[in-house]
Short mmCIF file of the C-alpha atoms (twelve columns), coordinates in Angstrom:
data_MODEL
# 
_entry.id   MODEL 
# 
loop_
_atom_site.group_PDB 
_atom_site.id 
_atom_site.type_symbol 
_atom_site.label_atom_id 
_atom_site.label_alt_id 
_atom_site.label_comp_id 
_atom_site.label_asym_id 
_atom_site.label_seq_id 
_atom_site.Cartn_x 
_atom_site.Cartn_y 
_atom_site.Cartn_z 
_atom_site.pdbx_PDB_model_num 
ATOM 1   C CA . MET A 1   -8.672  -10.993 13.542  1 
ATOM 2   C CA . ASN A 2   -11.860 -11.139 15.593  1 
ATOM 3   C CA . GLN A 3   -14.364 -11.900 12.867  1 
ATOM 4   C CA . LYS A 4   -16.454 -15.003 13.537  1 
ATOM 5   C CA . PRO A 5   -16.490 -17.146 10.357  1 
ATOM 6   C CA . PRO A 6   -19.914 -17.212 8.715   1 
ATOM 7   C CA . ALA A 7   -21.887 -20.434 8.889   1 
ATOM 8   C CA . LYS A 8   -21.599 -22.897 6.009   1 
ATOM 9   C CA . LEU A 9   -24.028 -22.572 3.133   1 
ATOM 10  C CA . PRO A 10  -27.283 -24.546 3.445   1 
ATOM 11  C CA . ASP A 11  -28.086 -27.551 1.308   1 
ATOM 12  C CA . LEU A 12  -28.550 -26.602 -2.360  1 
ATOM 13  C CA . SER A 13  -32.006 -28.176 -2.345  1 
ATOM 14  C CA . GLU A 14  -33.022 -25.889 0.532   1 
ATOM 15  C CA . MET A 15  -31.377 -22.932 -1.121  1 
ATOM 16  C CA . SER A 16  -33.263 -23.486 -4.378  1 
ATOM 17  C CA . ALA A 17  -36.582 -23.209 -2.572  1 
ATOM 18  C CA . ARG A 18  -35.865 -19.680 -1.396  1 
ATOM 19  C CA . ILE A 19  -33.507 -18.359 -4.026  1 
ATOM 20  C CA . LYS A 20  -33.700 -14.607 -4.614  1 
ATOM 21  C CA . PRO A 21  -32.669 -12.813 -7.788  1 
ATOM 22  C CA . GLY A 22  -29.848 -11.015 -6.018  1 
ATOM 23  C CA . THR A 23  -28.285 -14.310 -4.935  1 
ATOM 24  C CA . ARG A 24  -28.887 -16.221 -8.161  1 
ATOM 25  C CA . ARG A 25  -25.209 -16.341 -9.080  1 
ATOM 26  C CA . PHE A 26  -24.340 -18.051 -5.784  1 
ATOM 27  C CA . PHE A 27  -27.033 -20.655 -6.445  1 
ATOM 28  C CA . ILE A 28  -25.620 -21.297 -9.906  1 
ATOM 29  C CA . LEU A 29  -22.145 -21.666 -8.451  1 
ATOM 30  C CA . GLY A 30  -23.494 -24.134 -5.905  1 
ATOM 31  C CA . LEU A 31  -25.021 -26.251 -8.657  1 
ATOM 32  C CA . THR A 32  -21.733 -26.155 -10.501 1 
ATOM 33  C CA . VAL A 33  -20.016 -27.567 -7.451  1 
ATOM 34  C CA . LEU A 34  -22.690 -30.256 -7.091  1 
ATOM 35  C CA . PHE A 35  -22.194 -31.545 -10.626 1 
ATOM 36  C CA . GLY A 36  -18.422 -31.565 -10.367 1 
ATOM 37  C CA . MET A 37  -17.787 -28.918 -12.984 1 
ATOM 38  C CA . MET A 38  -15.609 -26.814 -10.721 1 
ATOM 39  C CA . MET A 39  -12.321 -27.515 -8.995  1 
ATOM 40  C CA . PRO A 40  -12.343 -30.124 -6.167  1 
ATOM 41  C CA . ALA A 41  -12.208 -27.703 -3.219  1 
ATOM 42  C CA . ARG A 42  -15.794 -26.555 -2.727  1 
ATOM 43  C CA . GLY A 43  -16.369 -22.887 -3.307  1 
ATOM 44  C CA . GLU A 44  -12.936 -21.997 -4.675  1 
ATOM 45  C CA . LEU A 45  -13.831 -20.436 -7.959  1 
ATOM 46  C CA . PRO A 46  -11.791 -20.510 -11.160 1 
ATOM 47  C CA . PRO A 47  -12.114 -17.716 -13.711 1 
ATOM 48  C CA . ALA A 48  -15.294 -17.807 -15.743 1 
ATOM 49  C CA . GLY A 49  -14.945 -19.567 -19.073 1 
ATOM 50  C CA . ASP A 50  -11.634 -19.123 -20.811 1 
ATOM 51  C CA . LYS A 51  -10.923 -15.727 -19.286 1 
ATOM 52  C CA . PRO A 52  -7.144  -15.218 -19.407 1 
ATOM 53  C CA . VAL A 53  -5.347  -14.752 -16.103 1 
ATOM 54  C CA . PRO A 54  -3.275  -11.544 -16.197 1 
ATOM 55  C CA . ALA A 55  0.036   -11.268 -14.368 1 
ATOM 56  C CA . LEU A 56  -0.498  -9.399  -11.117 1 
ATOM 57  C CA . LYS A 57  2.915   -7.731  -11.347 1 
ATOM 58  C CA . ASP A 58  1.977   -6.303  -14.756 1 
ATOM 59  C CA . ILE A 59  -1.314  -4.904  -13.517 1 
ATOM 60  C CA . TYR A 60  0.517   -2.902  -10.834 1 
ATOM 61  C CA . LYS A 61  3.736   -2.225  -12.748 1 
ATOM 62  C CA . ASN A 62  3.161   1.536   -12.593 1 
ATOM 63  C CA . ASP A 63  2.328   1.481   -8.887  1 
ATOM 64  C CA . PHE A 64  4.424   -0.787  -6.657  1 
ATOM 65  C CA . LEU A 65  6.242   -4.099  -6.580  1 
ATOM 66  C CA . ILE A 66  4.122   -7.193  -6.024  1 
ATOM 67  C CA . GLY A 67  6.111   -9.453  -3.727  1 
ATOM 68  C CA . VAL A 68  5.743   -12.926 -2.275  1 
ATOM 69  C CA . ALA A 69  7.340   -14.880 0.572   1 
ATOM 70  C CA . VAL A 70  8.437   -18.370 -0.442  1 
ATOM 71  C CA . GLY A 71  10.371  -21.417 0.677   1 
ATOM 72  C CA . PRO A 72  12.482  -23.987 -1.169  1 
ATOM 73  C CA . TYR A 73  9.405   -25.537 -2.800  1 
ATOM 74  C CA . VAL A 74  9.672   -22.931 -5.593  1 
ATOM 75  C CA . TYR A 75  12.779  -24.579 -7.009  1 
ATOM 76  C CA . GLN A 76  12.098  -28.183 -5.981  1 
ATOM 77  C CA . ASN A 77  10.340  -30.685 -8.231  1 
ATOM 78  C CA . GLU A 78  7.589   -31.713 -5.815  1 
ATOM 79  C CA . ASP A 79  5.320   -28.934 -7.144  1 
ATOM 80  C CA . LYS A 80  6.427   -28.063 -10.652 1 
ATOM 81  C CA . THR A 81  3.823   -25.369 -11.239 1 
ATOM 82  C CA . ILE A 82  4.436   -23.220 -8.162  1 
ATOM 83  C CA . GLY A 83  7.689   -21.756 -9.471  1 
ATOM 84  C CA . GLU A 84  5.929   -20.804 -12.692 1 
ATOM 85  C CA . LEU A 85  3.095   -19.133 -10.780 1 
ATOM 86  C CA . VAL A 86  5.544   -17.176 -8.628  1 
ATOM 87  C CA . ALA A 87  7.555   -16.047 -11.653 1 
ATOM 88  C CA . LYS A 88  4.435   -14.969 -13.544 1 
ATOM 89  C CA . HIS A 89  2.703   -12.912 -10.876 1 
ATOM 90  C CA . PHE A 90  5.425   -11.532 -8.597  1 
ATOM 91  C CA . ASN A 91  8.505   -9.379  -9.131  1 
ATOM 92  C CA . CYS A 92  9.951   -9.353  -5.627  1 
ATOM 93  C CA . LEU A 93  10.862  -12.339 -3.448  1 
ATOM 94  C CA . THR A 94  11.217  -12.612 0.316   1 
ATOM 95  C CA . CYS A 95  12.681  -15.759 1.866   1 
ATOM 96  C CA . GLU A 96  9.977   -16.747 4.339   1 
ATOM 97  C CA . ASN A 97  12.360  -18.517 6.737   1 
ATOM 98  C CA . ALA A 98  15.639  -19.224 4.929   1 
ATOM 99  C CA . MET A 99  17.362  -15.984 5.974   1 
ATOM 100 C CA . LYS A 100 16.313  -16.014 9.615   1 
ATOM 101 C CA . TRP A 101 19.072  -16.606 12.151  1 
ATOM 102 C CA . ALA A 102 18.008  -20.150 13.084  1 
ATOM 103 C CA . SER A 103 18.039  -21.180 9.422   1 
ATOM 104 C CA . LEU A 104 21.290  -19.499 8.365   1 
ATOM 105 C CA . HIS A 105 23.344  -19.675 11.548  1 
ATOM 106 C CA . PRO A 106 22.120  -22.571 13.728  1 
ATOM 107 C CA . ALA A 107 25.399  -22.945 15.659  1 
ATOM 108 C CA . ALA A 108 28.235  -20.585 16.507  1 
ATOM 109 C CA . ASP A 109 30.637  -22.270 14.092  1 
ATOM 110 C CA . MET A 110 28.080  -23.135 11.392  1 
ATOM 111 C CA . TYR A 111 26.434  -21.217 8.545   1 
ATOM 112 C CA . THR A 112 23.955  -22.982 6.262   1 
ATOM 113 C CA . PHE A 113 23.442  -20.828 3.175   1 
ATOM 114 C CA . GLU A 114 22.264  -23.481 0.707   1 
ATOM 115 C CA . THR A 115 18.531  -22.743 0.739   1 
ATOM 116 C CA . ALA A 116 18.940  -18.963 0.840   1 
ATOM 117 C CA . ASP A 117 21.490  -19.106 -1.985  1 
ATOM 118 C CA . LYS A 118 19.137  -21.154 -4.164  1 
ATOM 119 C CA . LEU A 119 16.234  -18.789 -3.511  1 
ATOM 120 C CA . VAL A 120 18.373  -15.782 -4.427  1 
ATOM 121 C CA . GLU A 121 19.474  -17.567 -7.590  1 
ATOM 122 C CA . PHE A 122 15.852  -18.455 -8.411  1 
ATOM 123 C CA . ALA A 123 14.928  -14.789 -8.067  1 
ATOM 124 C CA . LYS A 124 17.797  -13.783 -10.334 1 
ATOM 125 C CA . THR A 125 16.765  -16.196 -13.085 1 
ATOM 126 C CA . LYS A 126 13.174  -14.898 -12.890 1 
ATOM 127 C CA . THR A 127 14.214  -11.208 -12.821 1 
ATOM 128 C CA . MET A 128 12.813  -10.734 -9.339  1 
ATOM 129 C CA . GLN A 129 14.197  -8.417  -6.680  1 
ATOM 130 C CA . VAL A 130 15.008  -9.882  -3.259  1 
ATOM 131 C CA . VAL A 131 14.211  -8.622  0.236   1 
ATOM 132 C CA . GLY A 132 16.286  -10.024 3.110   1 
ATOM 133 C CA . HIS A 133 14.244  -11.131 6.117   1 
ATOM 134 C CA . THR A 134 15.466  -10.740 8.847   1 
ATOM 135 C CA . LEU A 135 18.800  -9.913  10.546  1 
ATOM 136 C CA . VAL A 136 17.778  -9.299  14.170  1 
ATOM 137 C CA . TRP A 137 14.654  -10.753 15.787  1 
ATOM 138 C CA . GLU A 138 13.876  -12.264 19.152  1 
ATOM 139 C CA . GLN A 139 12.146  -15.304 17.646  1 
ATOM 140 C CA . GLN A 140 13.738  -17.972 15.451  1 
ATOM 141 C CA . THR A 141 17.080  -17.050 16.973  1 
ATOM 142 C CA . PRO A 142 18.949  -19.968 18.608  1 
ATOM 143 C CA . GLU A 143 19.417  -19.908 22.359  1 
ATOM 144 C CA . TRP A 144 23.212  -20.090 22.023  1 
ATOM 145 C CA . VAL A 145 23.240  -16.574 20.615  1 
ATOM 146 C CA . PHE A 146 22.254  -15.154 23.987  1 
ATOM 147 C CA . LYS A 147 24.650  -17.302 26.062  1 
ATOM 148 C CA . GLY A 148 28.308  -16.917 26.972  1 
ATOM 149 C CA . ALA A 149 30.898  -19.696 26.998  1 
ATOM 150 C CA . ASP A 150 29.906  -20.538 30.590  1 
ATOM 151 C CA . GLY A 151 26.280  -21.143 29.604  1 
ATOM 152 C CA . LYS A 152 25.083  -18.046 31.439  1 
ATOM 153 C CA . ASP A 153 23.648  -14.956 29.780  1 
ATOM 154 C CA . ALA A 154 26.113  -13.292 27.447  1 
ATOM 155 C CA . THR A 155 27.491  -9.886  28.324  1 
ATOM 156 C CA . ARG A 156 26.581  -6.806  26.328  1 
ATOM 157 C CA . ASP A 157 29.901  -6.817  24.506  1 
ATOM 158 C CA . ILE A 158 29.740  -10.526 23.659  1 
ATOM 159 C CA . LEU A 159 26.199  -10.257 22.292  1 
ATOM 160 C CA . LEU A 160 27.040  -7.143  20.283  1 
ATOM 161 C CA . GLY A 161 30.002  -9.013  18.852  1 
ATOM 162 C CA . LYS A 162 27.788  -11.921 17.789  1 
ATOM 163 C CA . MET A 163 25.280  -9.546  16.227  1 
ATOM 164 C CA . ARG A 164 27.952  -7.707  14.292  1 
ATOM 165 C CA . GLU A 165 29.640  -10.871 13.048  1 
ATOM 166 C CA . HIS A 166 26.300  -12.323 11.913  1 
ATOM 167 C CA . ILE A 167 25.203  -9.176  10.085  1 
ATOM 168 C CA . GLU A 168 28.579  -8.713  8.409   1 
ATOM 169 C CA . LYS A 169 28.611  -12.341 7.285   1 
ATOM 170 C CA . VAL A 170 25.031  -12.487 6.029   1 
ATOM 171 C CA . ALA A 171 24.532  -9.008  4.582   1 
ATOM 172 C CA . GLY A 172 28.054  -9.140  3.205   1 
ATOM 173 C CA . ARG A 173 27.399  -12.443 1.421   1 
ATOM 174 C CA . TYR A 174 24.399  -11.014 -0.408  1 
ATOM 175 C CA . ARG A 175 25.799  -7.544  -1.049  1 
ATOM 176 C CA . GLY A 176 24.615  -6.391  -4.440  1 
ATOM 177 C CA . LYS A 177 21.982  -9.147  -4.635  1 
ATOM 178 C CA . ILE A 178 19.519  -7.816  -2.052  1 
ATOM 179 C CA . LYS A 179 17.252  -4.820  -2.603  1 
ATOM 180 C CA . GLY A 180 16.886  -4.219  1.111   1 
ATOM 181 C CA . TRP A 181 16.870  -5.786  4.577   1 
ATOM 182 C CA . ASP A 182 14.304  -6.104  7.334   1 
ATOM 183 C CA . VAL A 183 17.129  -5.270  9.710   1 
ATOM 184 C CA . VAL A 184 15.137  -5.482  12.938  1 
ATOM 185 C CA . ASN A 185 11.815  -7.288  13.205  1 
ATOM 186 C CA . GLU A 186 9.111   -6.776  15.849  1 
ATOM 187 C CA . ALA A 187 11.056  -4.823  18.448  1 
ATOM 188 C CA . LEU A 188 8.087   -2.816  19.740  1 
ATOM 189 C CA . ALA A 189 5.757   -3.559  22.643  1 
ATOM 190 C CA . GLY A 190 2.072   -3.335  21.797  1 
ATOM 191 C CA . GLY A 191 1.065   -2.207  25.277  1 
ATOM 192 C CA . GLY A 192 2.356   -1.513  28.757  1 
ATOM 193 C CA . LYS A 193 4.782   1.151   29.899  1 
ATOM 194 C CA . GLU A 194 7.890   -0.175  28.169  1 
ATOM 195 C CA . TRP A 195 7.980   0.895   24.534  1 
ATOM 196 C CA . LEU A 196 10.325  -1.875  23.367  1 
ATOM 197 C CA . SER A 197 9.428   -5.516  23.895  1 
ATOM 198 C CA . ASP A 198 11.269  -7.420  26.619  1 
ATOM 199 C CA . SER A 199 13.537  -9.439  24.327  1 
ATOM 200 C CA . PRO A 200 16.968  -10.910 25.193  1 
ATOM 201 C CA . TRP A 201 18.472  -8.336  22.841  1 
ATOM 202 C CA . LYS A 202 17.079  -5.501  24.931  1 
ATOM 203 C CA . ARG A 203 17.716  -7.128  28.318  1 
ATOM 204 C CA . ILE A 204 21.376  -7.863  27.585  1 
ATOM 205 C CA . ILE A 205 22.417  -4.990  25.312  1 
ATOM 206 C CA . GLY A 206 19.928  -2.273  26.175  1 
ATOM 207 C CA . GLU A 207 17.591  -0.195  24.044  1 
ATOM 208 C CA . ASP A 208 20.405  0.787   21.699  1 
ATOM 209 C CA . TYR A 209 20.591  -2.753  20.296  1 
ATOM 210 C CA . VAL A 210 18.246  -1.539  17.542  1 
ATOM 211 C CA . LEU A 211 20.575  1.310   16.614  1 
ATOM 212 C CA . LYS A 212 23.586  -1.016  16.623  1 
ATOM 213 C CA . ALA A 213 21.856  -3.473  14.281  1 
ATOM 214 C CA . TYR A 214 21.213  -0.717  11.742  1 
ATOM 215 C CA . GLU A 215 24.733  0.638   12.041  1 
ATOM 216 C CA . TYR A 216 26.182  -2.802  11.347  1 
ATOM 217 C CA . ALA A 217 23.795  -3.392  8.426   1 
ATOM 218 C CA . GLN A 218 24.564  -0.007  6.903   1 
ATOM 219 C CA . GLU A 219 28.273  -0.763  7.091   1 
ATOM 220 C CA . ALA A 220 27.895  -4.282  5.692   1 
ATOM 221 C CA . ASP A 221 25.926  -3.225  2.600   1 
ATOM 222 C CA . PRO A 222 25.832  0.561   2.141   1 
ATOM 223 C CA . LYS A 223 23.679  0.357   -0.991  1 
ATOM 224 C CA . ALA A 224 20.943  -1.854  0.431   1 
ATOM 225 C CA . GLU A 225 17.717  -0.264  1.611   1 
ATOM 226 C CA . LEU A 226 17.070  -0.600  5.348   1 
ATOM 227 C CA . TYR A 227 13.604  -1.367  6.711   1 
ATOM 228 C CA . TYR A 228 11.950  -1.731  10.084  1 
ATOM 229 C CA . ASN A 229 9.235   -4.437  10.071  1 
ATOM 230 C CA . ASP A 230 6.391   -4.976  12.558  1 
ATOM 231 C CA . TYR A 231 2.745   -5.960  12.943  1 
ATOM 232 C CA . ASP A 232 -0.362  -4.262  14.337  1 
ATOM 233 C CA . LEU A 233 0.798   -0.785  13.370  1 
ATOM 234 C CA . GLU A 234 -2.866  0.223   13.086  1 
ATOM 235 C CA . ASN A 235 -2.790  0.258   16.895  1 
ATOM 236 C CA . PRO A 236 -2.232  3.983   17.635  1 
ATOM 237 C CA . LEU A 237 0.049   3.279   20.616  1 
ATOM 238 C CA . LYS A 238 2.241   0.863   18.702  1 
ATOM 239 C CA . ARG A 239 2.317   3.146   15.672  1 
ATOM 240 C CA . GLU A 240 3.377   6.057   17.866  1 
ATOM 241 C CA . ARG A 241 6.207   3.921   19.235  1 
ATOM 242 C CA . CYS A 242 7.217   2.890   15.732  1 
ATOM 243 C CA . ILE A 243 7.369   6.515   14.632  1 
ATOM 244 C CA . ARG A 244 9.479   7.294   17.707  1 
ATOM 245 C CA . LEU A 245 11.844  4.435   16.889  1 
ATOM 246 C CA . VAL A 246 12.257  5.299   13.224  1 
ATOM 247 C CA . LYS A 247 12.714  9.009   13.943  1 
ATOM 248 C CA . SER A 248 15.376  8.271   16.551  1 
ATOM 249 C CA . LEU A 249 17.286  6.142   14.038  1 
ATOM 250 C CA . MET A 250 17.030  8.793   11.337  1 
ATOM 251 C CA . ASP A 251 18.215  11.465  13.778  1 
ATOM 252 C CA . LYS A 252 21.338  9.345   14.367  1 
ATOM 253 C CA . GLY A 253 22.164  9.112   10.674  1 
ATOM 254 C CA . ILE A 254 20.524  5.784   9.796   1 
ATOM 255 C CA . LYS A 255 18.940  5.810   6.343   1 
ATOM 256 C CA . ILE A 256 15.586  4.146   6.970   1 
ATOM 257 C CA . HIS A 257 13.998  3.704   3.575   1 
ATOM 258 C CA . ALA A 258 10.660  2.216   4.625   1 
ATOM 259 C CA . VAL A 259 8.571   0.815   7.436   1 
ATOM 260 C CA . GLY A 260 7.151   -2.634  6.785   1 
ATOM 261 C CA . ASN A 261 3.573   -3.116  7.988   1 
ATOM 262 C CA . GLN A 262 3.017   -6.868  8.159   1 
ATOM 263 C CA . ALA A 263 -0.696  -6.705  7.274   1 
ATOM 264 C CA . HIS A 264 -1.864  -10.047 8.677   1 
ATOM 265 C CA . TRP A 265 -5.490  -8.983  8.567   1 
ATOM 266 C CA . SER A 266 -8.978  -10.489 8.845   1 
ATOM 267 C CA . LEU A 267 -12.191 -10.084 6.894   1 
ATOM 268 C CA . THR A 268 -13.119 -6.989  8.925   1 
ATOM 269 C CA . LYS A 269 -10.141 -5.795  10.951  1 
ATOM 270 C CA . PRO A 270 -8.418  -3.412  10.881  1 
ATOM 271 C CA . SER A 271 -10.792 -0.998  9.205   1 
ATOM 272 C CA . ILE A 272 -9.841  0.738   5.973   1 
ATOM 273 C CA . ALA A 273 -9.891  4.030   7.878   1 
ATOM 274 C CA . GLU A 274 -7.344  2.660   10.374  1 
ATOM 275 C CA . ILE A 275 -5.087  1.437   7.581   1 
ATOM 276 C CA . GLU A 276 -5.320  4.794   5.830   1 
ATOM 277 C CA . GLN A 277 -4.419  6.697   8.987   1 
ATOM 278 C CA . THR A 278 -1.379  4.447   9.409   1 
ATOM 279 C CA . ILE A 279 -0.246  5.291   5.888   1 
ATOM 280 C CA . LYS A 280 -0.746  9.020   6.474   1 
ATOM 281 C CA . ASP A 281 1.275   9.004   9.695   1 
ATOM 282 C CA . PHE A 282 4.303   7.345   8.075   1 
ATOM 283 C CA . VAL A 283 4.062   9.576   5.022   1 
ATOM 284 C CA . ALA A 284 4.257   12.546  7.416   1 
ATOM 285 C CA . LEU A 285 7.416   11.005  8.900   1 
ATOM 286 C CA . GLY A 286 9.032   11.030  5.468   1 
ATOM 287 C CA . VAL A 287 9.460   7.284   4.848   1 
ATOM 288 C CA . LYS A 288 7.796   4.817   2.525   1 
ATOM 289 C CA . ILE A 289 5.348   2.312   3.983   1 
ATOM 290 C CA . ASN A 290 5.452   -1.207  2.576   1 
ATOM 291 C CA . PHE A 291 2.890   -3.923  3.245   1 
ATOM 292 C CA . THR A 292 5.159   -6.866  3.786   1 
ATOM 293 C CA . GLU A 293 3.253   -9.977  4.898   1 
ATOM 294 C CA . LEU A 294 -0.248  -9.537  3.530   1 
ATOM 295 C CA . ASP A 295 -2.965  -12.156 3.946   1 
ATOM 296 C CA . VAL A 296 -6.652  -12.121 4.927   1 
ATOM 297 C CA . THR A 297 -7.558  -14.947 7.311   1 
ATOM 298 C CA . LEU A 298 -11.015 -16.508 7.347   1 
ATOM 299 C CA . TYR A 299 -10.790 -17.353 11.068  1 
ATOM 300 C CA . ASN A 300 -10.573 -15.539 14.356  1 
ATOM 301 C CA . TRP A 301 -6.987  -15.368 15.570  1 
ATOM 302 C CA . GLY A 302 -6.371  -18.552 17.546  1 
ATOM 303 C CA . GLU A 303 -9.677  -20.144 16.569  1 
ATOM 304 C CA . LYS A 304 -9.267  -23.926 16.813  1 
ATOM 305 C CA . ASN A 305 -12.062 -25.255 14.607  1 
ATOM 306 C CA . ASP A 306 -11.560 -26.367 11.000  1 
ATOM 307 C CA . ILE A 307 -14.844 -25.501 9.318   1 
ATOM 308 C CA . TYR A 308 -13.231 -24.794 5.938   1 
ATOM 309 C CA . GLN A 309 -11.409 -28.094 5.568   1 
ATOM 310 C CA . ALA A 310 -13.489 -28.968 2.488   1 
ATOM 311 C CA . GLY A 311 -13.144 -25.458 1.066   1 
ATOM 312 C CA . ALA A 312 -14.566 -22.037 1.795   1 
ATOM 313 C CA . PRO A 313 -18.159 -21.385 0.660   1 
ATOM 314 C CA . PRO A 314 -18.663 -18.979 -2.253  1 
ATOM 315 C CA . GLU A 315 -20.232 -16.319 -0.036  1 
ATOM 316 C CA . VAL A 316 -17.155 -16.295 2.216   1 
ATOM 317 C CA . LEU A 317 -14.814 -16.091 -0.773  1 
ATOM 318 C CA . GLN A 318 -16.859 -13.170 -2.076  1 
ATOM 319 C CA . GLN A 319 -16.552 -11.449 1.293   1 
ATOM 320 C CA . GLN A 320 -12.806 -11.972 1.143   1 
ATOM 321 C CA . ALA A 321 -12.734 -10.646 -2.417  1 
ATOM 322 C CA . ALA A 322 -14.545 -7.487  -1.345  1 
ATOM 323 C CA . ARG A 323 -12.083 -7.048  1.499   1 
ATOM 324 C CA . TYR A 324 -9.089  -7.376  -0.813  1 
ATOM 325 C CA . ALA A 325 -10.713 -4.970  -3.289  1 
ATOM 326 C CA . ALA A 326 -11.065 -2.293  -0.610  1 
ATOM 327 C CA . ILE A 327 -7.488  -2.842  0.570   1 
ATOM 328 C CA . PHE A 328 -5.981  -2.573  -2.901  1 
ATOM 329 C CA . ALA A 329 -8.115  0.402   -3.849  1 
ATOM 330 C CA . LEU A 330 -6.569  2.140   -0.837  1 
ATOM 331 C CA . PHE A 331 -3.060  0.993   -1.782  1 
ATOM 332 C CA . HIS A 332 -3.554  2.298   -5.301  1 
ATOM 333 C CA . ARG A 333 -4.683  5.657   -3.991  1 
ATOM 334 C CA . TYR A 334 -1.462  5.967   -1.956  1 
ATOM 335 C CA . ARG A 335 0.794   4.308   -4.537  1 
ATOM 336 C CA . GLN A 336 3.277   7.180   -4.510  1 
ATOM 337 C CA . HIS A 337 4.094   6.304   -0.887  1 
ATOM 338 C CA . ILE A 338 4.083   2.502   -1.203  1 
ATOM 339 C CA . GLU A 339 6.999   0.752   -2.852  1 
ATOM 340 C CA . ARG A 340 6.054   -2.880  -2.268  1 
ATOM 341 C CA . VAL A 341 3.105   -5.106  -1.353  1 
ATOM 342 C CA . THR A 342 4.209   -8.631  -0.426  1 
ATOM 343 C CA . PHE A 343 1.880   -11.595 0.102   1 
ATOM 344 C CA . TRP A 344 2.967   -14.038 2.812   1 
ATOM 345 C CA . GLY A 345 2.842   -17.099 0.615   1 
ATOM 346 C CA . PRO A 346 1.982   -17.703 -3.057  1 
ATOM 347 C CA . THR A 347 -1.105  -19.929 -2.620  1 
ATOM 348 C CA . ASP A 348 -3.379  -21.096 0.173   1 
ATOM 349 C CA . LYS A 349 -1.473  -24.384 0.280   1 
ATOM 350 C CA . TYR A 350 1.710   -22.653 1.427   1 
ATOM 351 C CA . SER A 351 0.215   -20.179 3.901   1 
ATOM 352 C CA . TRP A 352 1.666   -20.141 7.416   1 
ATOM 353 C CA . LEU A 353 -1.904  -19.677 8.664   1 
ATOM 354 C CA . ASN A 354 -2.599  -23.368 8.054   1 
ATOM 355 C CA . SER A 355 -0.381  -24.186 11.027  1 
ATOM 356 C CA . PHE A 356 -0.067  -21.009 13.121  1 
ATOM 357 C CA . PRO A 357 -1.301  -20.005 15.646  1 
ATOM 358 C CA . VAL A 358 -3.292  -23.270 15.432  1 
ATOM 359 C CA . ARG A 359 -3.488  -26.007 12.817  1 
ATOM 360 C CA . HIS A 360 -6.517  -25.732 10.548  1 
ATOM 361 C CA . THR A 361 -7.325  -25.276 6.848   1 
ATOM 362 C CA . ASN A 362 -7.144  -21.609 5.955   1 
ATOM 363 C CA . HIS A 363 -7.685  -19.828 2.637   1 
ATOM 364 C CA . PRO A 364 -6.106  -16.381 3.096   1 
ATOM 365 C CA . LEU A 365 -4.417  -15.682 -0.264  1 
ATOM 366 C CA . LEU A 366 -5.325  -14.927 -3.891  1 
ATOM 367 C CA . PHE A 367 -4.677  -18.399 -5.292  1 
ATOM 368 C CA . ASP A 368 -6.220  -21.653 -4.097  1 
ATOM 369 C CA . ARG A 369 -4.388  -24.866 -3.272  1 
ATOM 370 C CA . ALA A 370 -4.303  -25.857 -6.938  1 
ATOM 371 C CA . GLY A 371 -2.792  -22.505 -7.889  1 
ATOM 372 C CA . LEU A 372 -5.984  -21.223 -9.512  1 
ATOM 373 C CA . PRO A 373 -7.122  -17.621 -9.029  1 
ATOM 374 C CA . LYS A 374 -9.858  -17.083 -6.453  1 
ATOM 375 C CA . PRO A 375 -12.456 -14.301 -6.471  1 
ATOM 376 C CA . ALA A 376 -9.963  -12.284 -4.411  1 
ATOM 377 C CA . PHE A 377 -7.487  -12.407 -7.296  1 
ATOM 378 C CA . TRP A 378 -10.003 -10.900 -9.686  1 
ATOM 379 C CA . SER A 379 -11.010 -8.194  -7.223  1 
ATOM 380 C CA . VAL A 380 -7.355  -7.247  -6.707  1 
ATOM 381 C CA . SER A 381 -6.729  -7.281  -10.456 1 
ATOM 382 C CA . GLU A 382 -9.581  -4.806  -10.947 1 
ATOM 383 C CA . ALA A 383 -9.079  -2.624  -7.847  1 
ATOM 384 C CA . ALA A 384 -6.621  -0.225  -9.457  1 
ATOM 385 C CA . GLY A 385 -8.981  0.708   -12.264 1 
ATOM 386 C CA . GLU A 386 -7.273  2.553   -15.095 1 
ATOM 387 C CA . GLN A 387 -3.521  2.252   -14.655 1 
ATOM 388 C CA . LYS A 388 -1.615  5.527   -14.773 1 
ATOM 389 C CA . PRO A 389 2.081   6.217   -14.275 1 
ATOM 390 C CA . ARG A 390 3.090   7.678   -10.929 1 
# 
């Protein structure tokens, strides 16, 4: 995510003086904005004319599931259209936060299933599959989990006991309702000599905490698919470590169905060649590769400005559309090895990138803040070309 955002478009009056035939459509779009004929957010383009909006899940029905991460807003009344949009375009649901440890199990003697239950029920009523996210992760896990009764660090046995009880309770509750679980999330180190990150799980239990998590999950719901989920797998070192981890689990009898590549990408990075090599390496390992948290940020990672607060300019949205087109053309080419592509949020309004790693107005998804399709939606809808069965 190291792409510097392009400068804002010049004044339309200046642009008209030097308009070129090849950029005529951008000039026309700019005039449309000026006269208020488009949606309020500048540069976020609705479909031309009365062009019908196809369901994304139908376009890719012969290829892979089209998933989305959501929160309780999909069933609440504050935004009545978002649930309809989610149901129309997506056929697989991930709870963005509601199934993480801090949300489900905030205290040792407390489980709070209400939000997760309602999201699972929403998915059922909309004929959507559900992915559980996530059982074991260093972040969004309460501090009490890693402490003993004396307030000091828990022992290995105590922490393993907490892990097992949590997994049995959570995976057991949703047995038969969950397609699969991100059992362990982000366990790998991206650099340095240690191949696993220095988490409390590893420090207290040891490297085999990952194996134990999968054993407990496999016991709790034998029919659920088991996934490992991480980011930056285009990094050759991290990918090599991921392959080592997954192979070691498979060698010990764990049925790893797929690796989840989080796919929080930018307008230029990683390259399509790097993404393709990542796919090839996991195909060679004998597992599916799913793209689990897809979005395309308009900012550098950690960039603190807010230049797109009034909307992204048409030329930037077109750049994003081209990026999404290249990504989905690649996905379609490897569709036999990809089971699911999940967007991390349904519309720009609900993207985590508006508040993390810094607070600014981002536009990383296929639908704008009003729920209207952006140029990226149309490029994704056309990227597969002629649809053929697998």
